[in-house]
PyMOL commands that place a pseudoatom at each C-alpha (Angstrom):
pseudoatom trace, name=CA, resn=MET, resi=1, chain=A, elem=C, hetatm=0, pos=[14.384, -26.496, -2.032]
pseudoatom trace, name=CA, resn=SER, resi=2, chain=A, elem=C, hetatm=0, pos=[14.450, -22.838, -1.068]
pseudoatom trace, name=CA, resn=GLU, resi=3, chain=A, elem=C, hetatm=0, pos=[13.541, -21.743, 2.445]
pseudoatom trace, name=CA, resn=TYR, resi=4, chain=A, elem=C, hetatm=0, pos=[11.363, -18.974, 0.962]
pseudoatom trace, name=CA, resn=GLY, resi=5, chain=A, elem=C, hetatm=0, pos=[7.868, -19.688, -0.336]
pseudoatom trace, name=CA, resn=GLN, resi=6, chain=A, elem=C, hetatm=0, pos=[7.216, -19.372, -4.040]
pseudoatom trace, name=CA, resn=TRP, resi=7, chain=A, elem=C, hetatm=0, pos=[4.049, -18.670, -6.014]
pseudoatom trace, name=CA, resn=ASP, resi=8, chain=A, elem=C, hetatm=0, pos=[2.649, -21.641, -7.935]
pseudoatom trace, name=CA, resn=SER, resi=9, chain=A, elem=C, hetatm=0, pos=[2.155, -19.612, -11.096]
pseudoatom trace, name=CA, resn=THR, resi=10, chain=A, elem=C, hetatm=0, pos=[2.287, -16.082, -12.406]
pseudoatom trace, name=CA, resn=LEU, resi=11, chain=A, elem=C, hetatm=0, pos=[-1.512, -15.976, -12.593]
pseudoatom trace, name=CA, resn=THR, resi=12, chain=A, elem=C, hetatm=0, pos=[-1.944, -16.653, -8.857]
pseudoatom trace, name=CA, resn=PHE, resi=13, chain=A, elem=C, hetatm=0, pos=[0.575, -13.918, -8.083]
pseudoatom trace, name=CA, resn=ILE, resi=14, chain=A, elem=C, hetatm=0, pos=[-1.258, -11.442, -10.317]
pseudoatom trace, name=CA, resn=PHE, resi=15, chain=A, elem=C, hetatm=0, pos=[-4.638, -12.253, -8.734]
pseudoatom trace, name=CA, resn=ALA, resi=16, chain=A, elem=C, hetatm=0, pos=[-3.185, -11.913, -5.237]
pseudoatom trace, name=CA, resn=MET, resi=17, chain=A, elem=C, hetatm=0, pos=[-1.635, -8.534, -6.058]
pseudoatom trace, name=CA, resn=ILE, resi=18, chain=A, elem=C, hetatm=0, pos=[-4.869, -7.294, -7.631]
pseudoatom trace, name=CA, resn=GLY, resi=19, chain=A, elem=C, hetatm=0, pos=[-6.745, -8.310, -4.491]
pseudoatom trace, name=CA, resn=VAL, resi=20, chain=A, elem=C, hetatm=0, pos=[-4.262, -6.493, -2.273]
pseudoatom trace, name=CA, resn=ALA, resi=21, chain=A, elem=C, hetatm=0, pos=[-4.128, -3.373, -4.442]
pseudoatom trace, name=CA, resn=ILE, resi=22, chain=A, elem=C, hetatm=0, pos=[-7.861, -2.961, -4.971]
pseudoatom trace, name=CA, resn=GLY, resi=23, chain=A, elem=C, hetatm=0, pos=[-9.137, -4.262, -1.664]
pseudoatom trace, name=CA, resn=LEU, resi=24, chain=A, elem=C, hetatm=0, pos=[-12.730, -4.589, -0.585]
pseudoatom trace, name=CA, resn=GLY, resi=25, chain=A, elem=C, hetatm=0, pos=[-12.836, -1.069, 0.839]
pseudoatom trace, name=CA, resn=ASN, resi=26, chain=A, elem=C, hetatm=0, pos=[-12.228, 0.534, -2.541]
pseudoatom trace, name=CA, resn=ILE, resi=27, chain=A, elem=C, hetatm=0, pos=[-15.019, -1.425, -4.159]
pseudoatom trace, name=CA, resn=TRP, resi=28, chain=A, elem=C, hetatm=0, pos=[-17.455, -1.363, -1.243]
pseudoatom trace, name=CA, resn=ARG, resi=29, chain=A, elem=C, hetatm=0, pos=[-17.210, 2.286, -0.192]
pseudoatom trace, name=CA, resn=PHE, resi=30, chain=A, elem=C, hetatm=0, pos=[-15.891, 4.055, -3.275]
pseudoatom trace, name=CA, resn=SER, resi=31, chain=A, elem=C, hetatm=0, pos=[-19.182, 5.051, -4.888]
pseudoatom trace, name=CA, resn=TYR, resi=32, chain=A, elem=C, hetatm=0, pos=[-20.706, 6.259, -1.598]
pseudoatom trace, name=CA, resn=ILE, resi=33, chain=A, elem=C, hetatm=0, pos=[-17.685, 8.362, -0.671]
pseudoatom trace, name=CA, resn=VAL, resi=34, chain=A, elem=C, hetatm=0, pos=[-17.493, 9.908, -4.136]
pseudoatom trace, name=CA, resn=TYR, resi=35, chain=A, elem=C, hetatm=0, pos=[-21.184, 10.815, -3.985]
pseudoatom trace, name=CA, resn=SER, resi=36, chain=A, elem=C, hetatm=0, pos=[-21.157, 12.179, -0.423]
pseudoatom trace, name=CA, resn=ASN, resi=37, chain=A, elem=C, hetatm=0, pos=[-18.012, 14.312, -0.912]
pseudoatom trace, name=CA, resn=GLY, resi=38, chain=A, elem=C, hetatm=0, pos=[-19.061, 16.221, -3.976]
pseudoatom trace, name=CA, resn=GLY, resi=39, chain=A, elem=C, hetatm=0, pos=[-18.323, 13.825, -6.787]
pseudoatom trace, name=CA, resn=GLY, resi=40, chain=A, elem=C, hetatm=0, pos=[-15.138, 14.537, -8.674]
pseudoatom trace, name=CA, resn=SER, resi=41, chain=A, elem=C, hetatm=0, pos=[-13.435, 16.442, -5.876]
pseudoatom trace, name=CA, resn=PHE, resi=42, chain=A, elem=C, hetatm=0, pos=[-12.745, 13.116, -4.185]
pseudoatom trace, name=CA, resn=PHE, resi=43, chain=A, elem=C, hetatm=0, pos=[-10.622, 11.984, -7.130]
pseudoatom trace, name=CA, resn=ILE, resi=44, chain=A, elem=C, hetatm=0, pos=[-8.022, 14.708, -6.638]
pseudoatom trace, name=CA, resn=PRO, resi=45, chain=A, elem=C, hetatm=0, pos=[-6.609, 13.560, -3.260]
pseudoatom trace, name=CA, resn=TYR, resi=46, chain=A, elem=C, hetatm=0, pos=[-7.226, 9.915, -4.199]
pseudoatom trace, name=CA, resn=PHE, resi=47, chain=A, elem=C, hetatm=0, pos=[-5.054, 10.057, -7.310]
pseudoatom trace, name=CA, resn=ILE, resi=48, chain=A, elem=C, hetatm=0, pos=[-2.461, 12.261, -5.609]
pseudoatom trace, name=CA, resn=ALA, resi=49, chain=A, elem=C, hetatm=0, pos=[-2.105, 9.707, -2.802]
pseudoatom trace, name=CA, resn=ILE, resi=50, chain=A, elem=C, hetatm=0, pos=[-1.790, 6.876, -5.321]
pseudoatom trace, name=CA, resn=ALA, resi=51, chain=A, elem=C, hetatm=0, pos=[0.797, 8.771, -7.391]
pseudoatom trace, name=CA, resn=ILE, resi=52, chain=A, elem=C, hetatm=0, pos=[2.886, 10.025, -4.465]
pseudoatom trace, name=CA, resn=MET, resi=53, chain=A, elem=C, hetatm=0, pos=[2.762, 7.070, -2.075]
pseudoatom trace, name=CA, resn=GLY, resi=54, chain=A, elem=C, hetatm=0, pos=[1.115, 4.020, -3.604]
pseudoatom trace, name=CA, resn=ILE, resi=55, chain=A, elem=C, hetatm=0, pos=[2.955, 3.412, -6.850]
pseudoatom trace, name=CA, resn=PRO, resi=56, chain=A, elem=C, hetatm=0, pos=[6.499, 4.378, -5.710]
pseudoatom trace, name=CA, resn=PHE, resi=57, chain=A, elem=C, hetatm=0, pos=[6.239, 2.308, -2.518]
pseudoatom trace, name=CA, resn=LEU, resi=58, chain=A, elem=C, hetatm=0, pos=[4.880, -0.657, -4.444]
pseudoatom trace, name=CA, resn=ILE, resi=59, chain=A, elem=C, hetatm=0, pos=[7.700, -0.547, -7.000]
pseudoatom trace, name=CA, resn=LEU, resi=60, chain=A, elem=C, hetatm=0, pos=[10.291, -0.064, -4.278]
pseudoatom trace, name=CA, resn=GLU, resi=61, chain=A, elem=C, hetatm=0, pos=[8.912, -2.885, -2.167]
pseudoatom trace, name=CA, resn=TYR, resi=62, chain=A, elem=C, hetatm=0, pos=[8.807, -5.365, -5.050]
pseudoatom trace, name=CA, resn=GLY, resi=63, chain=A, elem=C, hetatm=0, pos=[12.182, -4.408, -6.491]
pseudoatom trace, name=CA, resn=ILE, resi=64, chain=A, elem=C, hetatm=0, pos=[14.206, -4.296, -3.313]
pseudoatom trace, name=CA, resn=GLY, resi=65, chain=A, elem=C, hetatm=0, pos=[12.221, -7.053, -1.605]
pseudoatom trace, name=CA, resn=PHE, resi=66, chain=A, elem=C, hetatm=0, pos=[12.893, -9.416, -4.496]
pseudoatom trace, name=CA, resn=SER, resi=67, chain=A, elem=C, hetatm=0, pos=[16.623, -8.800, -4.259]
pseudoatom trace, name=CA, resn=PHE, resi=68, chain=A, elem=C, hetatm=0, pos=[17.095, -8.931, -0.488]
pseudoatom trace, name=CA, resn=LYS, resi=69, chain=A, elem=C, hetatm=0, pos=[14.057, -10.927, 0.815]
pseudoatom trace, name=CA, resn=ARG, resi=70, chain=A, elem=C, hetatm=0, pos=[14.053, -9.024, 4.126]
pseudoatom trace, name=CA, resn=SER, resi=71, chain=A, elem=C, hetatm=0, pos=[12.100, -6.237, 5.833]
pseudoatom trace, name=CA, resn=PHE, resi=72, chain=A, elem=C, hetatm=0, pos=[12.404, -2.583, 4.784]
pseudoatom trace, name=CA, resn=SER, resi=73, chain=A, elem=C, hetatm=0, pos=[14.514, -1.512, 7.723]
pseudoatom trace, name=CA, resn=GLU, resi=74, chain=A, elem=C, hetatm=0, pos=[16.880, -4.474, 7.361]
pseudoatom trace, name=CA, resn=ILE, resi=75, chain=A, elem=C, hetatm=0, pos=[17.191, -3.890, 3.619]
pseudoatom trace, name=CA, resn=PHE, resi=76, chain=A, elem=C, hetatm=0, pos=[18.159, -0.247, 4.004]
pseudoatom trace, name=CA, resn=LYS, resi=77, chain=A, elem=C, hetatm=0, pos=[20.483, -1.097, 6.896]
pseudoatom trace, name=CA, resn=SER, resi=78, chain=A, elem=C, hetatm=0, pos=[22.288, -3.672, 4.725]
pseudoatom trace, name=CA, resn=ILE, resi=79, chain=A, elem=C, hetatm=0, pos=[22.733, -1.081, 1.972]
pseudoatom trace, name=CA, resn=ASN, resi=80, chain=A, elem=C, hetatm=0, pos=[24.080, 1.510, 4.382]
pseudoatom trace, name=CA, resn=PRO, resi=81, chain=A, elem=C, hetatm=0, pos=[23.485, 1.685, 8.161]
pseudoatom trace, name=CA, resn=LYS, resi=82, chain=A, elem=C, hetatm=0, pos=[22.610, 5.386, 7.825]
pseudoatom trace, name=CA, resn=PHE, resi=83, chain=A, elem=C, hetatm=0, pos=[19.640, 4.507, 5.564]
pseudoatom trace, name=CA, resn=GLU, resi=84, chain=A, elem=C, hetatm=0, pos=[17.784, 2.401, 8.129]
pseudoatom trace, name=CA, resn=TYR, resi=85, chain=A, elem=C, hetatm=0, pos=[15.591, 5.358, 9.085]
pseudoatom trace, name=CA, resn=ILE, resi=86, chain=A, elem=C, hetatm=0, pos=[14.193, 5.500, 5.524]
pseudoatom trace, name=CA, resn=GLY, resi=87, chain=A, elem=C, hetatm=0, pos=[12.640, 2.066, 5.961]
pseudoatom trace, name=CA, resn=TRP, resi=88, chain=A, elem=C, hetatm=0, pos=[11.108, 3.081, 9.291]
pseudoatom trace, name=CA, resn=ILE, resi=89, chain=A, elem=C, hetatm=0, pos=[9.748, 6.326, 7.809]
pseudoatom trace, name=CA, resn=MET, resi=90, chain=A, elem=C, hetatm=0, pos=[8.043, 4.336, 5.050]
pseudoatom trace, name=CA, resn=ILE, resi=91, chain=A, elem=C, hetatm=0, pos=[6.509, 1.925, 7.550]
pseudoatom trace, name=CA, resn=PHE, resi=92, chain=A, elem=C, hetatm=0, pos=[5.250, 4.744, 9.802]
pseudoatom trace, name=CA, resn=SER, resi=93, chain=A, elem=C, hetatm=0, pos=[3.835, 6.758, 6.880]
pseudoatom trace, name=CA, resn=ILE, resi=94, chain=A, elem=C, hetatm=0, pos=[1.826, 3.747, 5.734]
pseudoatom trace, name=CA, resn=ALA, resi=95, chain=A, elem=C, hetatm=0, pos=[0.619, 3.204, 9.317]
pseudoatom trace, name=CA, resn=ILE, resi=96, chain=A, elem=C, hetatm=0, pos=[-0.506, 6.845, 9.557]
pseudoatom trace, name=CA, resn=VAL, resi=97, chain=A, elem=C, hetatm=0, pos=[-2.476, 6.536, 6.318]
pseudoatom trace, name=CA, resn=LEU, resi=98, chain=A, elem=C, hetatm=0, pos=[-4.127, 3.344, 7.561]
pseudoatom trace, name=CA, resn=ILE, resi=99, chain=A, elem=C, hetatm=0, pos=[-5.037, 4.978, 10.880]
pseudoatom trace, name=CA, resn=TYR, resi=100, chain=A, elem=C, hetatm=0, pos=[-6.563, 7.910, 9.013]
pseudoatom trace, name=CA, resn=LEU, resi=101, chain=A, elem=C, hetatm=0, pos=[-8.561, 5.619, 6.744]
pseudoatom trace, name=CA, resn=TYR, resi=102, chain=A, elem=C, hetatm=0, pos=[-9.849, 3.647, 9.729]
pseudoatom trace, name=CA, resn=ASN, resi=103, chain=A, elem=C, hetatm=0, pos=[-10.976, 6.820, 11.499]
pseudoatom trace, name=CA, resn=ALA, resi=104, chain=A, elem=C, hetatm=0, pos=[-12.612, 8.257, 8.356]
pseudoatom trace, name=CA, resn=ARG, resi=105, chain=A, elem=C, hetatm=0, pos=[-15.506, 5.816, 8.556]
pseudoatom trace, name=CA, resn=ILE, resi=106, chain=A, elem=C, hetatm=0, pos=[-18.830, 6.390, 6.838]
pseudoatom trace, name=CA, resn=PRO, resi=107, chain=A, elem=C, hetatm=0, pos=[-21.393, 7.913, 9.204]
pseudoatom trace, name=CA, resn=GLN, resi=108, chain=A, elem=C, hetatm=0, pos=[-24.407, 5.684, 9.793]
pseudoatom trace, name=CA, resn=PRO, resi=109, chain=A, elem=C, hetatm=0, pos=[-27.833, 7.041, 8.875]
pseudoatom trace, name=CA, resn=LEU, resi=110, chain=A, elem=C, hetatm=0, pos=[-30.193, 7.821, 11.763]
for i in range(1, 110): cmd.bond("trace and resi %d" % i, "trace and resi %d" % (i + 1))
show_as sticks, trace
zoom trace
């Protein structure tokens, strides 16, 4: 038996990834934020962020993570010790986006 956990089926993996990708925040707050920020103008930075950061990081994480089964910094360090900073930059950029999203809360009505 492998020391790494495995998914029971492909369907459970797909449902778990859909839950992580969509998240409750996108469903819960999406319509309010679109309405309060001028409608369609919200879609521009949303889709740019998905195209620039979301999709490439997701593909990179799945592809490299499947091969090495380690953290980003350890993966890049095993490829070449000079590349370790790339893994840390990716981790910090995701943390900055999460901090921004936490601080961009919806104002409560009076």
